[in-house]
Structures are given as C-alpha cells and as structure tokens.
C-alpha positions as CSV (number, residue, x, y, z in Angstrom):
1,M,-19.0,-18.7,30.0
2,S,-22.2,-16.9,29.3
3,T,-24.6,-18.2,26.8
4,M,-27.1,-16.6,24.5
5,T,-30.0,-17.8,22.4
6,V,-29.7,-17.3,18.6
7,R,-32.6,-18.0,16.2
8,V,-31.6,-19.8,13.0
9,R,-33.6,-21.2,10.1
10,E,-34.7,-24.8,10.3
11,E,-32.2,-25.8,7.5
12,T,-29.4,-24.2,9.4
13,H,-30.3,-26.0,12.6
14,K,-30.4,-29.3,10.6
15,A,-26.9,-28.6,9.2
16,L,-25.6,-27.7,12.7
17,R,-26.9,-31.0,14.0
18,E,-25.3,-33.0,11.2
19,I,-22.0,-31.3,11.6
20,S,-22.2,-31.7,15.4
21,E,-22.9,-35.4,15.1
22,E,-20.2,-36.0,12.5
23,S,-17.5,-34.0,14.3
24,G,-18.4,-34.8,17.9
25,L,-18.4,-31.0,18.6
26,S,-21.2,-29.2,20.4
27,F,-23.5,-26.8,18.6
28,A,-21.6,-23.9,20.3
29,E,-18.2,-25.3,19.1
30,V,-19.5,-25.7,15.6
31,I,-20.9,-22.2,15.5
32,A,-17.6,-20.8,17.0
33,Q,-15.6,-22.5,14.3
34,A,-18.0,-21.3,11.6
35,V,-17.7,-17.7,12.8
36,D,-13.9,-17.9,13.0
37,T,-13.8,-19.3,9.5
38,L,-16.0,-16.6,8.2
39,R,-14.0,-13.9,10.1
40,R,-10.8,-15.2,8.5
41,Q,-12.4,-15.4,5.0
42,R,-13.6,-11.8,5.3
43,L,-10.1,-10.7,6.4
44,L,-8.6,-12.3,3.4
45,E,-11.2,-10.8,1.1
46,Q,-10.6,-7.3,2.6
47,S,-6.8,-7.8,2.2
48,N,-7.3,-8.8,-1.5
49,E,-9.6,-5.8,-2.1
50,A,-7.0,-3.5,-0.5
51,Y,-4.2,-4.9,-2.7
52,A,-6.5,-4.5,-5.8
53,R,-7.0,-0.8,-4.9
54,L,-3.3,-0.4,-4.4
55,R,-2.5,-2.0,-7.8
56,R,-4.8,0.5,-9.5
57,E,-2.5,3.3,-8.3
58,P,0.7,2.8,-10.3
59,R,2.9,5.0,-8.1
60,A,1.6,3.4,-4.9
61,W,2.1,0.0,-6.4
62,A,5.6,0.8,-7.5
63,T,6.4,1.9,-3.9
64,E,5.0,-1.4,-2.6
65,Q,7.1,-3.4,-5.0
66,Q,10.2,-1.5,-4.0
67,E,9.5,-2.2,-0.3
68,R,9.0,-5.9,-1.1
69,A,12.3,-6.0,-2.9
70,L,14.0,-4.6,0.2
71,W,12.4,-7.2,2.4
72,E,13.4,-10.0,0.0
73,T,17.0,-9.3,0.7
74,T,16.5,-10.2,4.4
75,L,15.9,-13.8,3.3
76,L,19.6,-14.0,2.5
77,D,20.8,-12.7,5.8
78,G,21.2,-16.2,7.4
79,M,19.1,-15.3,10.4
80,D,16.6,-18.1,9.8
81,E,19.2,-20.8,10.1
82,N,19.6,-22.7,13.4
C-alpha cells in the first residue's frame, strides 16, 4: 500500500487522534472510514436531488410511479421464499 502525506488543520489532527485512540484504529483507517462515510452521504444527497428534480416533472414522475407499481407486483411472486 502506498502512502501519502496530507496536511490538515490542528483541530482536525486532534479529532483524528481522539477517534483513533477511542476506536483503536490507525489514523489511516479513521480517514478511510470518514471518506467512505462522506462518499456515501454525497451519493444519498445526489440521489435525493435527482428524485426532487424528477418530482418537479409531473409526466416523468407519473412514469416513475407506474414503473414502481409494476415492480411492486414482483413482491408477490413467491420468489423470495426459501
């Protein structure tokens, strides 16, 4: 694994140290988890924004709702039972 130096503010370094000590994770692991959490959060925000845009278009939203209704029927097909 290659490494890289990243400059952070003093308060960020302090927070990293505290999280690292509390969790038993290395700085690198704490940063990796933080980045992954931020990436997931941004994905959810972008998805929410896309749905908001879709809802502002009545025809497109109606099409989305129709498609969802079609998929809902697949829940009753018994395929999820073991």
